[in-house]
N, C-alpha and C positions, 0 to 999 in steps of 0.2 A: 286676645291671647288664649282663648279657650282651649285650643288644640294643644298648645305648649303646655298648659296646666294639666290637660288629661294625659298626656304621655310622661309628665314629670321632666320636662326639658330643663326647667329652671334648676332643678336639684341636679341633674346630670351636668350641667354647665359649671357647677360648683366644685364638681369632684376634680382632684389634680389628674393630669394625664399620667400614663404609664411611663416608666423611664424611656426616654428617647421618643415618646409619642407627642401629639400635638392636641390642644384643646379645641372645643366648640367646632368639630368638623373640619378644622384646618387640614389640607391635604387630602381630603376625601373626594373621591370621584363617584357620582351616582348616576346610574343609567335611568333615564327618564323617557319612557316610550309613550309619547302623547302626541298633540297636534302642532307642537313646535312652541316657539317663543316670540312673542310679540313685544314691541317696546312698550314698557311699563314701569313706573317708578318703584314698584314692589319687587321687580326682578331686574336689577340693573345689569349691564353688559358683564361687569366684573364677577358676577355671582355664577357664571356658568362658563364652560369651555365648549365652544361650538365645533372644535376639530374632529370630534367623534360623531357630529350631527349627521343626519340623513333624512331627506324628505322622501319617503317611500311612495307619495302620491305622484310628485313630480319627477321622481328618479334624479334628484340632484343632492349635493352636499350641504344645501342650505336649509338650516332648520328653522327658518323664519316661519311663523304662522301668518298666512295673509289675511286672517280674520274675515275669510269669506267662504261660503258653501262651495264644494268643488263637485266633480262628477260623482263622487260616491254618496253623495246626498240622496241619490234616487234609490240606492241599495240600503242604507241605514242612516239613521239619524246622526247628524253631525252637531259639534259643540265648538265652533270657532272660539278661540281664546282659552280653550279649557287647559292646554298644556301650560300656559302663562300663569293661570290660577293655581294648578297644582304643583307647578314648579317653584312658585313663591312660597308654598307650604313647605317645601324642602329647602330653599336657599334664599328666601326673600330677606330683603335688607331694609331698614329704615322704618318710618312710622306707620306705613300702610300695612304690611303684612311682615312679621318676623318668622322666618323659617327655622326649623329644628336644627338644621346645620348652619 
């Protein structure tokens, strides 16, 4: 949880929410532009809303990361799974990675 300590997340979680507000990221929607999401216990299905997701490589609404290199690996280096890793830092749940929200 070094990143949580670094940003002071634990102290922020202790603050009471403003009147009418919610605590610990409840109700917050974060735009996350990355490689998509793969199945992983650090980022369970209830941690994200795929309704706004889009795959710009395959031109589909499915934000699933296939964990494979695509045609663009010839143009620039790719990092399959990167979106799952960075997404878990945002909204990770459980004992693997606990996200800030």
